[in-house]
N, C-alpha and C positions, 0 to 999 in steps of 0.2 A: 504494500500500500504506500509506503514511504517512497519507494522507487517511482511509482506512478505520479505522486505529487511532485517529486523533483523533475521528472520528465516534463510535466505540464509547465512547471516554472521555467525550464530551459526553453521550451517552445514559445512561451510568452515573451521571453527576452529576445529571442531570435525574431519573432514577429514584430516586436516593437522596434528593433534595429532596422528592419526592412520597411517600416512605415505602415504596417497594418495595425492600426490602433484598436479597432473593434475586436479583431481576432485576439490581439494581445491581452485585452482586458478580459475577454472570455476565458482564455487559458489561465490567466492570473486568478480569476475567481474560482475556477475549478481546482487549481492548485491549493488555494486557501481552504476550500471545503474539504479536500482530501487530507490535508495536513491536520485539520481539526479532528476529523474522523479517526485518523491514525493515533493522535494523542489520546483521544477518549478510549479507543480500544486498548491501547497500551496501558493506560491507568486501570482499566477494568481487569485486564490480565494480571497486572502486578498485584492488585488488591486480592484477586481470587487466589493467586499463588501464595500470598502472605497469610491469608485466612486458612488455607489448607495445611500450612505448616511445612511445606516443601522448601528445601533450600534452593536458592537461585542457581541456575545453571551457568 
């Protein structure tokens, strides 16, 4: 998921450099949403692992 967010961010930067503003803002918005989803899923996973009592890998 993080790889997809980074890919969208890179695509947004390339589109902005080439002058495609609308496409760049779309990719940047998608990258923001994916990054937030990644952070939320990571926190849920970390909390579930901590509550189970498993040592981190």
